[in-house]
N, C-alpha and C positions, 0 to 999 in steps of 0.2 A: 846523107844527114839531115835531119830537120835544127829545120836554125831558129832559134832562139834569140831576139830584142831582148839588151837587159833594157827592164824598165821595175828595180826597187836599188836606189839613189843606199847609200853606204847609214845618214842616219836608220834610213828605214827596219837595214840588216840589223843595224847594231839591236833596236828595237828587235828585229821577230828571235836571233839570237837569245836576251834576255831572257822576252816571253816563254820561248818556246824551251828553256833550261830549266824557268820558274814552273812551269805547267808537267813538265815530267820529272820533280821531284817532288813537286805537290800532289802527283797519281800515285807516288813510290807512300800515299803515306794515306789518301783517300780509297777506298777499292768498291767496291758496284761499276754502276752504270759513269756515273760520275767523274769516279777515277780516272776508267776506262777512253772517255770521252775526254780529262783532259790531254791522254794518252796524245790519241790521235789529231787533235790543231796539235798538241804542241810539237810532236815530226812534220805536221807538212808548215808550220810555220819555223820550224830548220830545217828544212831539207826543198823550202820554199828560198828564204836563207844565203843558202851557198850556192843552189841557181843561177838567183841572183837574178826571179825572177818569177811572177804570182798574175798566173790565167784570169785570178779576178778581176785582175789589175789590165790583164787585153780588153774584160767584156768589160769591161767602167772605160777605158779612156787613158785610166788613169798611167802616172811616171812619175817616180820619186825619185829618179838622176836627176831631172835638169831644177829642178827644184840643189839638191846639195851643189850642184854647181857642175858635176861634173861634164853633162852630155851637151855643154854648151861655156864650156870655154871658149874667152872672149880679148884676147888682147886689143885692146886698143894705142899702146903704146906705134901704131906704124895711123894709125888714121889723126893723128893730131898734123897742127897743121906749124914749118919752119913761121 
């Protein structure tokens, strides 16, 4: 099985889910090519959100997990001198 490193943080995930749902709902009311494109983008946003992985982020070296503090949790309580 292929190991996929998580590169989508919590805030990014919420934004992707929100935008994906909005695009899918809007595509119901908009017909033609624009509606189809909105559907495809909405599905892509939802899939990447639920997988916590974005291939475009991998290509560009981005990782929003670090921005959320999830990937770089550091406990300073042990670093203090007594």
